C-alpha positions, 0 to 999 in steps of 0.5 A: 399813591406812593412809588417804590423803586427797586434798582437791580445791578449785577454783583461786582464780581459778575462780568457785565458784557453790556456795560463793557460794550457801552464803555468801549463805544463811548470814546468812539462817540466822543465821550472820554474819561469813563472808567467803567460802565455797569448796566442795571434795571430799575423797577418803579412800583406804584403802591396803592397803600401807604408805605409802611415797614410791612409794605417795604418788607413785602417789596423786598420779598418781591424783589428778592424772589421775582425781580432779581436773580440774587445769585448774580444780582444785588438790589436796593429798595427805596421809597421815591418821594412824589414830584411836587407840582410846584417844582420848576421844569428842568432846563433844556440843554442847548443843542439837545433833542428836546430843544431841536424838537421844540419841546420845553418852550422858553420865553 
């Protein structure tokens, strides 16, 4: 099964109040140096058939007519490669919630 990812973002000229709220909160939380924040949406579509040019065209049409409001939003459509079972697990950052919860056991 293939995965098609559709990322939807407000157009640059459209005001992003959620992004602005996050940007204003970051310094209060100790995260300095962030110049701008834009919030968007990500859709992951599991496709039961091989992803051909025709399938991608259908996914673009789906994004344009249903997932994005093209008056105020831009979107991108891409195929995401499946993660390999042989890839190592990501390291758990010291002090992270995963480490505190005991997730990501290490030797």
